[in-house]
Residue, then its C-alpha position, 0 to 999 in steps of 0.5 A: m788482412f787478419t787471418s780468417f777461419g771458418n769458425p770465428f771462435k777457433l784459433p790455433q794454439y799459438l801465433f808463430g813468428g818466422r816461416n810459420n807466419p807471414s809477418n816473418l818475425d823470427i821470434l818464439s811463438v806466443k800462446i793464444h788462450e782460447i777462452e771462448t771454446s775451452p772447457e777448463k773451469r778457469a777459462r770459463k770463469l774468465k770468459h764469463l767475467i769478461r762478459l759480465n764486465h762488458a754488460n755492467h761497466s762502461l769502458v771509460y768512466h770518471n767524467l769520461q777520463f779513466h779507462n776500464h782495466m778489468p779485462h787486463i788484470l783478469g787476463s794477466a792473472y789468468i795467464l799467470g795461473a790465478s784460481t777462479n776464486h782469485l779471478d772473482a776477487i779481482y772482479e769484485r775489487e775492480s767493480h768498486e770504482l767502475e761505472t754503469w753504462h749511460d745512454s749516448p746522445g744518439e745512434i751511429s750508423r755506417h754512413d756517419w760513424r767517423d763523425y763521432l770519433g773522439d767523442p767518449r759520450y758515444q761509447r754506448a752507441f759505438v758498442d751497439f754499432y760494432e756489435d751490429e757489424l759483428v752480427l752482419n759479418g757472421y760473428d767473425w770479429r777478426k773481419v770486423v776489426s780488419e774492416y774498421l781498423f785498416s779502412g780509409s785514408e786515415p785508418l784507425v790503426n794509425n791512432l792505436i796510441c790514443g788514450l795513453g795506448h789503451p786501445l793498443i793494450h785492449l786489442g792485444y788482449a783480444y787476440e791473446l785471449s781470442n775473445p770477440t767481446l774484447a775485440i769489439e771493446s777495443l774498437v770502441i775505445i779507439s773510436t772514442s779516444h781518437d785524437y790528434l796523434h794520428k796525423y803524425l802517422d797519416s801524413p808523410t810530412y812528419t817523417r824526415p831523415s835524421p842526421h843522427p840515426t840509431i837503433d838504440l832507443l836508450e841512447i836517444l832517450h839520453r839525448v832527450a834528457n839532456d836536450d835544453r829545448f825542453i827546459s822551457l816546457t810548462p810542466q804537465s803530467a802525461a795524464t793529459l795523453e789519456s784525454q783528447d786535450r792537446p798538451e803543451l808539448f804538441k801545441d808549441l811548435d818549437h817543442e813539437a819540432a824537438l820531439l819529432e827530431h828525436w822521433n825520427s832519429w830511430s833507425q828503421k831496420d828489421h821489425r824483430e830488432q825494433l821490437l826487442t829494442i822497444q821491450r828492453a827500453a820500456i823495461a829500462v824506463l820503468v825499472g831504471t827510474t825509481t828515484h824519479h819520485h823520491s820515494a822508495g818503491k814508487y814506480d811511475f804510473f805512466f811509464v808502466h803503460l810503455l811496458t804494457t803497450s810494448h807487450a800488446i805490440l808483441i802480440l799484434l805484430l804477428q797479426l798485422p798486415v805488413q804495411h801497418k807494422t812500421s806504423v805501430l812500432r813508430q806509434w809506440w816510440l812517439l808515445a814513449l817519447s811524449v810520456y818521457v818528456m812530460q814526466s820530466r825526463p828522469v835519468i834512466d839508470i840501467s845498472v840498477i837492473e844489471n847489478l841486481e843480486r836476485g838470489d834464488k828468486g825467479w819467475e815462479w817467485v814473481d808469479e807468486q807476487a803477481v797472483s797472491g802477493k800484497w799487490a795482486l789486486d793492482a791491475h798495473f802491477v800484475k800486467a807489468c809482471r806478466a809483460m816482463k815474463q813474456a818478454a823473457r820467454t820471447w827473447g831469452e835470458k842470456d844477460e838475465f836482463f828481464i828476470k832481474a828487472g822482474v824480480k827488482f820490480a816485484m820485490e821493491f814495488d810499493g805503489w805508483g808515483f804520478 
């Protein structure tokens, strides 16, 4: 169960690893921003804008295909030091493409809520349902999240990567900002985006011993890049993973078998090493594949989701019950493999990070680009900069991998390739 406190809006300033937390993760603390109770002007502005977004804008829009990223960029910009004026500018910019709420076809109750999983038409009904549950549980949002995320033989926690990982990302912000609105929204997103991917974690039949196990994810991705079994796969963008439509990769039994073979080849050791490996791999895939789109400065839009979901895991792994930690880590790896294959398995050249001459550019310079640079209103750019900075803070900079990747990304970025 998640840690419960008498005051549902009161959290300690940090989530800790090691002996201070039952997760036993030997990593540095991750700062929690208590925006619900902070008297500081910027925190109050962020809280009010999150509430305003919740009141005015639906969570999925554009024919129920796209996800609302407003809280993600607001939260990231706030953590990087954005002013209240800049937070207002972000809200104004993001609001232009979002949509208002629409009534659902019906209501949802405790006895039938699972019947509507995977149906985004019911997003408003799920909001009402989970907000009612929040009231019934004395506004203890951690208790509500715990009850609905971990209950049943097919718990929702095994499907956090549905919708291209957006439920995972949203839940991470809920805990990092200690915010009940985002917690409720995350439950809504995982409920409306619920899809077929949960079966790979629910059923033990998909987990099998590998003849070539390794902890090195980049080694496995190199194998995938050279696996001829994927040559016959019909080209299909990873955008399909944001919907409930099952892509060819999972429809075709041969392609599915090849994917699962690589999925099972990741050696399960301690969670700390796995998390570090995930974050380094996510950054390598995003920053080491820029030639993939044959245009200078274009970074893969779907690869950035691997980085932002890895950041969410960094936050959540300190909170998840022990029995669900491995599931979440393996979910990320399944998402990463799926996105990598569907984005044509580009060569990952980590040397472009390692050999970067960054001069005097450090995290302060990266922060400046994220908060006041050319792309400061691009949600995914800001989130990526912040995720890399937190990775550096968590794991250290012995080889300067994180800062070099952050500088390269912020220096070269010129939009997204799809």
